[in-house]
N, C-alpha and C positions, 0 to 999 in steps of 0.2 A: 460586523460587516462581512468578515472572511467566512464566518459560519453560514451566513445567508447565501453567499456565493457558492459555498461547498454544497449546501443542501439543494440549491437550484441545479447545479451540475449533476448531482446524483439523481435528482428527479428526472431530468432529461435523459440520463443514461438508462434508467429503468424503463421509461416510456419507449425509448428506442429499442431496447431489448425485447419488450413485449410486442412492439410493432413488427420486429423482424420475425418473431415466432409466429405471429398471426399471418404475416405476409398478405396484407390487404390488397396490394397491387395484383398479386397472383389471383386472389379470390375474385376481385372485380373483373379480371380479364377472362375468367373461366366461364364459358358459355354453357347453356343448359339445353338438354334434349329430353323431352318428357314422354314417358311411355305409360299408358294405362292398360292394365290387364283385368280380367274378371276371375276372381277367386283362385288364383294360382298359388298364392303365398302359402297356404297350409301344407301343400305337398311338393311344391317346386321352388321354394324360396332359395335354397342353397344353390341350385343350378342357375336360376335367373341372375343371382348376384355374381356368379362366376362369369356368365355371358356378359353382363354389364362391365365387369372388371376387364375382361378381354377386349371389349370395345374401347374402354377408356384408355387402355394401354396404347392402342392404335391412334387414338385421338385424345391426347393428354390435355388439350385445351377445352375439352367438353366433359361435362358431368351429366350422367343420365339420372333423371328424377323418375323413379318407379313408383306408381300409385296402383295398388291392388284394390279393386272396387267390388263390393257385394253385388251379386247378380241382379238383385231387385232394384238396384240404383243405377245400373249401367246405362240404360237408354235415356233416362231423365238427365243424368249428369252429362252424358255425351252430347245430347241435343243442346243443352245450355252452353257447353264449351264450344261447339261448332258455331253457334250464333255469335259468340264473342270474337274479339279481334286477336285473341291469343289462345287458340285451342292447343291440346296436346299434339305432339308430332306424330305419334303412333298410337293407335287405339285397337284393342281386342274387342270385337263385337260378333254378333251373329249376322248372317246374310240378309235375313228379312228386314232388319232395321238398317243395315248398311246400304241396301239398294234404295231405300227411301232417301237417304242422303245423296246417293248417286243421282237419283232422279231430280234432286234439287241443285244439281251441279256443284255440290259442296266437297267432292272428293277428287284427289289426285288419281289419275288413271295410269296403268302400267303397259309397257310395250313387251314384245315377245322376249327380248333379252332379259328383262327384269324377272320373268316368271319361268325360265327354262328348267329350274330345279324342282318344279312342282308336278304332281300327277295331273295329266291333262283332263281327266274326267272331273276332277275337283275344280279346276279352273273354269270349266264350262258352266259350273254353278254360280260363278261370280262375274257374269257378263251382263251388261245392260247397254243396249244399242251397239252391240258387238265390241264394246270396250270393257276391259277388265278393271273393275272398280275396287277390288280387294285382293289380298294375298291369302290363300288358304293357310290356316294355322294347324288345326288338327280336326279329326273327324271321328264319328262313331257310326257303325253300321249294324243295326240290331240283328240278333239271331233269334231263332225259336227255341224256347226252353220247354221241356215237357217231362211229366212224371212217367218215366219209362216203365216202371214196375206196374203201375195201374193201366197205362195205355196198352202194354203188351198182353195184359190179362183180359182186356176188353175188345181189342181190335185184331183181326186176322191178318190184315195187310201191313206192309211196311208203313213207316210214318209218312204222313201227308206232306205236301209241299206247297199247296195253294189254299186260298180262302174258299174256293169252290169245294175242294176236298174236305176242308174243315166242316163246311155246312152239311155235306152229305153224311159225315160220320158222327156228327154231334149228338143226335138223338140216341144212337147206340151207346156212345160213351156215357151219356147222362143216365140212361137206364141201368147200365152195368155198374157204374161207380157211385151213383147218387151225388155226384159233384159237378159243378159247372164246368163244361168242357173247355171254355175259353174265357179269359179275363183280359180286358183291354180298356184303356182310358179313351173311349170312343169319341167323347165330346170335348177332348182337351186339345187346344191348339190346332195343328194341321194334321192330326192323326188320320181323320177320315179323308181329308183332301189327298193325302199320300196314297191311300188305298184306291181312291178313284183314279188317280194318275196311273196306277198299275194296270188299269183297264183302258188305258189310252183316252181317258176322259180329262179334257183340259179346257174346253170352252162350252160344252153342251149345245153346240150349234147344229150338229147333224143328228139324224134319227138314230143312227147307230150308237152315238154317245148317250142319247136320252134313254135308249133301250138298255144299255149297259148300266147306267145309273139307276134305272128302275130295278134291275136285277140286284145290284149291291144293296140298295136301301131295303128292298123286300127281303133279302137274305138276312140282314141284321134285324129287321123287324120280326121275322119268324123266329129267329134265335132268342130274341128278347122276350117275346110273348110266350115262348115255350120253356122259359127258365134255363135256356142253354147259355145265357150270359148272366152275370151277377145282376141283381136288381138295381144296384147303384152304379151301373155302367155309365150313366150319363153324368155322374158327379165325382167319381173317383179320379185321383191323379195317378201319375205313373208309379210313384213310390207305393201307393196303396195297392196297385196291381201286383207288385212284387210281394207285398205282405199277404195278399190273398193266396198267392202261389205257395209261399212259405208255410202258411197255416192250412194247407191242403183244401182250400176252398176253390181251387181252379187247377185243371190238369195241364193247360197249355197257355203260355204267354209269349209275347214277342218283346224283347228288351235288349238294350245295349249291353255289350259284353262287360262294360265297366260295372254293371249291377250284379254280376254273377258272384263276385266275392261277398256281396251283402248276403246272398242266400247261404253261402258256405259258412259264414261267421254266425249267422243268426238262426239257421235251421239246418244243421249238418245232416240230420236224418233224411230230409227232403232232398238235399244236395246229393247225397249218396245214391238216391234212387232216380236221379234225373239224367236226362240225355239232351243233346243239342242237335239241331238241324239248321239248315239255311233259313233265312227269312222267308215268311210266307209270301207268295207272289200272286199276281193276277194274270190276265191274258197275255201281257207282253213279256212275262218271265223276268222282269227287271227288279232290281233292288233299290231301296232308298237309303239315304244317310242323313245324319245331322252333322252340320259343319260349323266350325268357328273360324273367323277370319281376322285379318289385320288391315286396317285402313289408315290412310294418310290424308288428313284434311287439306283442302286446297289452300287454306290460310296458314298452314304450317310454315314457319320460317326456316325449317331445316329439312326440306323434303328429301334431298339426296342422302343425307346422313340417316334420316329415318328409314329410308329404303335399305341402306347398308346394314343398319341394326336389325331390321326385320329379316333380311336374308341370313344374317348371322344366327338369329334366333331360330330360324327354320332350316339350318343346314343339316346335312345327314347325321352328324354326330349328336347334335342337340335334339333333333327330332326323335332319334332312337332312344335317347335317355328319357325324354318326356313320356314316350310310349311305355317304357319299362316301369316308370314310376306311377303312371296313372291308368294304364290299360286302355288308352285311346289309340287311334290310328294316326300315324304321321301323314303329313301332306307332301313331304319330300319324297320324290319317286325313287331315289337311290336307297333311302331308308326303308322303303316298302319292299325293296328287293333283298333286304337282309334275311338271312336264314331264320332269324327270330320270328318272321311272319310266314315261314314256309314249313319248318319242321317243328311241329307241336306235339306234345304228349297227349294222352287220352284224358288228362285232367281237364275238367270243364273250362276252367279259366284259360288254360293254354289253348285248348281246342277252339274256343270262341275267337281267340285272336287270329288264328289262321283262317277260319271261316269268314270273319269280318273283312280281312284283308283281301281275300279272293273276291268278295262281293263288289269291291271297288272297281273291278274290271268290267262290271256289267250293270252300271248304274242307270236308273230310269232317267230319261231326258224329257219326259212328258210332265209338264207342270202347268199350273194355272199362271196367269199373267203376273208380272211383278207389280202391276198397278193395283193398289188397294188390296194387297194380299191378305192382310189381317181381317179386313171387312168381308172379303170373300170367304175366308175360313169360318167366320162367324155365321154367315148365311148358310153355308153347307151344314154346319153343326145345328143351327136352328131348325132347318128342314128335317134333319134326323130326329131331333127332339119332338117336333110336332107329330111325326109319324109314330114313333115308339110309344109316346104317352097317350095316343088316341086308342081307345079300347078296340074299335073295329076300323080297320083300314083295308079297303079293297085295292086291287091293282090299279083300277082307274083313278082312285084318289091319290095313290102314290105318283102316278103319271102326272096328274095335275100339279102336285107339289113340285115335281121335278121341272116342269115347264115354267112355273113361277120362279124357281131357283135359276133356271137358265136365263130368264129375262133380267133378273137381279145381277147375275154375273156379267152379262153383256153391258149393262149400264155402268157397273163398277170398272170394267175394263176400259171403257171409253172415257171415264172420268179420271184423268191423270192428276 
C-alpha cells in the first residue's frame, strides 16, 4: 500500500515538472499574428526572423506566424483566406490583385500618419477612390541594357532614350549587326499597356489617344514584319528575353536591375561589353515601375499590430538591408536618400541601382483604370497579336482595330 502511494506521488511530481517545463498556461495565452510573404525566404530569411524577434520582444504576448508562399500560389491562397473569417493579419501582394480586394471593400485603409515614411510617388500607385489601400514594400524600375561594343560600331549617335528613337535606328542596327535590335516580352502581362501609358494613352477616348495608339501598334508591327524583333516576341517571357540578350540574339533589352547579375553570372563576355541607360520613354518622358505591397485584411483581428509590424518591416534600416541583399528598391523614403542609391561605381549592377532610384522621382502617373485591369491588358495584347500575325495590315486596318479596342476598354472600365 505504501509503495502504491509512493508511486502515485512520484507520478504526480513528474507530471507536474513536465507541466512546468511546457508552461501550457503561457502557451495558451500567447496570441498569434500571421504574416504571409511571397518567396522571401530563400534570400531574406535571416533578416525576417530578426525583425520578427524584435517585434516579439516589444510584444511578448504575441507570436508571429510567418508563412512564405510560392508566387504562383499567392493570389489563389490569398483570395481563399480573405473570404474566410480568419485571414492572415498582413499579406505581401502585388497592386493589381490588391486593388481588386480594395474594390470589394475587403481591405483596411491607411491615413497620412500611417504612411509618412514612404516615398510619395509609390503611395500614389496604391490609391483607390483616393484612399490608400496598401503600404509599398519594395519596387523595381527597369533600365535599358545594350551591347555597347556592337551598338557603337553600328550607330554614329549617342545611345537612344525613347521607343521612337529605337524605331528610327532599328533597320540600321539590323543591317550592320545581323542581330535583332530589340527583344521584349511584348505580349506578357502589362508590358504593352505600360508603353501605351508612356504616350499618355489611358482611355482611348480622344482622337489624339487613338492616333498615338495607331503609331505605337504600327511601329511594333513594322519592326516585327521586318525582323527587327525576334519572331517569338509574342510568346517569350521576361527570362527568355534576358537569355536572348546573353546569347547575342538581341542588342537592346529593358529589364529590372535585379536581372543584371544573371547576365554577369551566365554570360560574362556579354556583360563586359554591355552598358546601361535609363528606361526607354515615350512622349511624356516618364518611367514605370513594378511594385510589391503589404495589405491588411478588414477581417484581421490584429489590425493595429499588423500595421506596427508592417512599419517595422519597412523602416529605414530594414529596407536598406533588403535592397542590399536583393537589388530591389526600398519604398522607405529615408532609405532611398542613403548614399547607397546616390554614389554608384561604373559596375553595371551598381550603376543600375542609382539609375533605378533616380527614376522613382519621375514616375508615370498615366494608367488604365483599376477596373478589370487584367482583362484590359488581355484586350490590348490580343489587338497586338491580331495585327502582328496578319500578313498584310494597312494603317486603316490598324485604326479599325484600335477603335474596337477603345470600345472594349470603355465597356470594361464601366463594368466594375
